[in-house]
C-alpha positions as CSV (number, residue, x, y, z in Angstrom):
1,M,60.7,60.5,62.2
2,S,61.8,63.2,59.9
3,R,64.0,65.8,61.6
4,I,62.8,68.5,59.2
5,G,59.2,67.5,59.3
6,R,59.1,67.6,63.1
7,K,60.3,71.2,63.4
8,P,57.4,73.7,64.0
9,I,57.1,76.7,61.7
10,S,56.6,80.1,63.4
11,I,54.0,82.2,61.7
12,P,54.9,86.0,61.7
13,A,52.3,88.6,62.4
14,G,50.2,89.5,59.4
15,V,50.4,86.0,57.9
16,N,47.2,83.9,57.7
17,L,46.9,80.2,57.0
18,E,43.8,78.7,55.4
19,I,44.1,74.9,55.8
20,G,42.1,72.8,53.4
21,R,42.0,69.1,52.6
22,S,44.4,69.2,49.7
23,E,46.2,72.5,50.1
24,V,47.2,75.3,52.4
25,V,46.7,78.9,51.3
26,V,49.2,81.3,52.8
27,K,48.2,85.0,52.8
28,G,50.5,87.8,53.8
29,P,51.4,91.4,53.2
30,K,53.3,90.6,50.0
31,G,50.8,88.2,48.4
32,E,49.2,84.8,48.4
33,L,50.8,81.3,47.8
34,R,49.2,77.8,47.7
35,T,51.1,74.8,49.1
36,P,49.7,71.3,48.1
37,L,49.2,68.7,50.8
38,P,50.0,65.1,49.8
39,E,47.8,62.2,50.9
40,G,48.2,61.4,54.6
41,I,49.9,64.8,55.5
42,T,48.0,67.3,57.7
43,V,48.8,70.8,59.0
44,R,47.8,72.2,62.4
45,A,48.1,75.9,63.2
46,E,47.7,77.3,66.7
47,N,49.4,80.1,68.7
48,S,51.3,81.5,65.7
49,V,53.0,78.1,65.1
50,A,52.2,75.6,62.4
51,V,53.0,71.9,62.7
52,V,53.1,69.4,59.8
53,E,52.0,65.8,60.8
54,R,51.7,62.5,59.0
55,S,49.2,59.8,59.5
56,G,51.4,56.7,58.9
57,D,55.0,55.6,58.7
58,S,55.2,54.5,55.1
59,R,58.2,55.5,53.1
60,S,56.3,57.9,50.9
61,Q,54.7,59.6,53.8
62,R,58.1,60.0,55.5
63,M,59.5,61.6,52.4
64,F,56.5,64.0,51.9
65,H,56.6,65.0,55.6
66,G,59.8,67.0,55.4
67,L,59.0,68.2,51.8
68,T,55.7,69.6,52.8
69,R,57.2,71.3,55.9
70,S,59.9,72.9,53.8
71,L,57.4,74.1,51.1
72,L,55.1,75.6,53.7
73,A,58.0,77.3,55.5
74,N,59.2,78.8,52.2
75,A,55.6,80.0,51.4
76,I,55.3,81.7,54.9
77,K,58.7,83.4,54.5
78,G,57.9,84.4,50.9
79,V,54.6,86.2,51.7
80,S,56.2,87.9,54.7
81,E,59.7,88.8,53.6
82,G,60.2,87.6,50.0
83,F,63.2,86.1,48.2
84,S,65.8,87.5,46.0
85,K,68.8,86.4,43.9
86,E,71.6,88.6,42.8
87,L,73.4,88.2,39.4
88,E,76.5,89.9,38.0
89,I,77.3,90.5,34.3
90,V,81.1,90.3,33.6
91,G,82.6,91.2,30.3
92,V,83.5,94.1,28.1
93,G,80.3,95.4,26.4
94,Y,78.1,93.0,28.3
95,K,75.1,94.8,29.9
96,A,71.4,94.7,30.7
97,E,68.7,97.3,30.4
98,H,65.2,97.2,31.9
99,K,62.4,98.3,29.5
100,G,58.8,97.8,30.5
101,D,58.1,94.1,31.2
102,K,61.3,93.0,29.5
103,V,65.0,93.0,30.2
104,I,67.3,93.5,27.1
105,F,70.7,91.9,27.3
106,Q,73.8,92.7,25.2
107,L,76.0,89.6,25.8
108,G,78.5,89.5,22.9
109,Y,76.1,87.9,20.4
110,S,75.3,89.5,17.1
111,H,71.8,90.5,18.4
112,P,70.3,91.7,21.7
113,I,68.4,89.2,23.8
114,E,64.9,90.1,25.1
115,F,64.0,88.3,28.3
116,S,60.3,88.6,29.3
117,I,59.8,89.0,33.1
118,P,57.2,86.4,34.4
119,K,54.2,87.4,36.5
120,G,55.1,87.6,40.2
121,I,58.8,88.5,39.6
122,S,60.5,91.8,39.7
123,I,63.9,92.5,38.2
124,Q,66.1,95.5,39.1
125,V,69.1,96.4,37.0
126,E,71.8,98.5,38.6
127,G,74.5,100.1,36.5
128,G,73.8,97.8,33.6
129,T,75.9,94.9,35.2
130,K,74.1,94.0,38.4
131,L,70.6,92.3,38.5
132,T,68.4,91.5,41.4
133,V,65.6,89.0,40.8
134,S,63.0,89.1,43.6
135,G,59.5,87.7,44.3
136,I,57.5,85.7,46.8
137,D,57.8,82.2,45.3
138,K,61.3,80.8,46.1
139,Q,61.1,78.2,43.3
140,L,60.1,80.8,40.7
141,V,62.8,83.3,41.7
142,G,65.5,80.6,41.5
143,Q,64.2,79.3,38.1
144,V,64.2,82.8,36.6
145,A,67.7,83.5,37.9
146,A,68.9,80.2,36.4
147,N,67.2,81.1,33.1
148,I,68.9,84.5,33.0
149,R,72.3,82.9,33.9
150,S,71.8,80.3,31.0
151,L,71.7,83.2,28.5
152,R,75.5,83.4,28.8
153,K,77.1,81.1,31.3
154,P,80.5,82.2,32.6
155,D,83.4,81.3,30.4
156,V,85.9,78.9,32.0
157,Y,88.9,80.7,30.4
158,K,88.2,84.4,30.9
159,G,85.3,84.4,33.3
160,K,83.0,86.4,31.0
161,G,79.2,85.9,31.3
162,I,76.4,86.0,33.8
163,R,77.1,84.6,37.3
164,Y,75.5,84.6,40.7
165,K,76.9,87.1,43.2
166,G,79.6,85.5,45.1
167,E,79.8,82.4,42.8
168,V,83.3,81.0,42.6
169,L,84.4,79.9,39.2
170,R,87.0,77.2,38.4
171,R,89.1,78.8,35.7
172,K,91.1,76.8,33.2
173,V,94.6,77.7,32.1
174,G,94.9,78.7,28.4
175,K,97.4,77.5,25.9
176,A,100.8,76.9,27.3
177,G,102.6,78.6,24.4
178,V,105.4,77.3,22.3
179,G,108.5,76.1,24.2
180,G,112.0,77.1,23.1
181,Q,113.8,75.1,20.4
């Protein structure tokens, strides 16, 4: 049996689950998320605890058991607490500026880059070099952070670019220089 799928999910106060045949709707103080239910997977909610169960023991149902439990736990955490990723911009002249529903990046290219903020995501820019991407959908928060990072990945020689906070970079050594003759 799946170790992850077996674990019960605690439901915090203020979060409601509406369990249907093909999806679970999770409503909380921060918003609403929908989690699909694969064939043969069911969810039971009682006494502020949700349990994900499977009807059979086929390989696909074992795989979907843990996946569904993880997606449901992330949805419950998202509508109650939310998720966030922090990014840092490193480099001389590299900066970001929040304007309306866009973030404008100066990343050493000949032109500024306009990044549209998707619905359900909020981005805060602190001091022009620190960004915080936050929202209720864990997958969307991670994808937006990855898209922002891909605008200028960290350089392996100087470390300039956009990186996650706390990310450790493997730096390469530059040219060795000319030896004596």
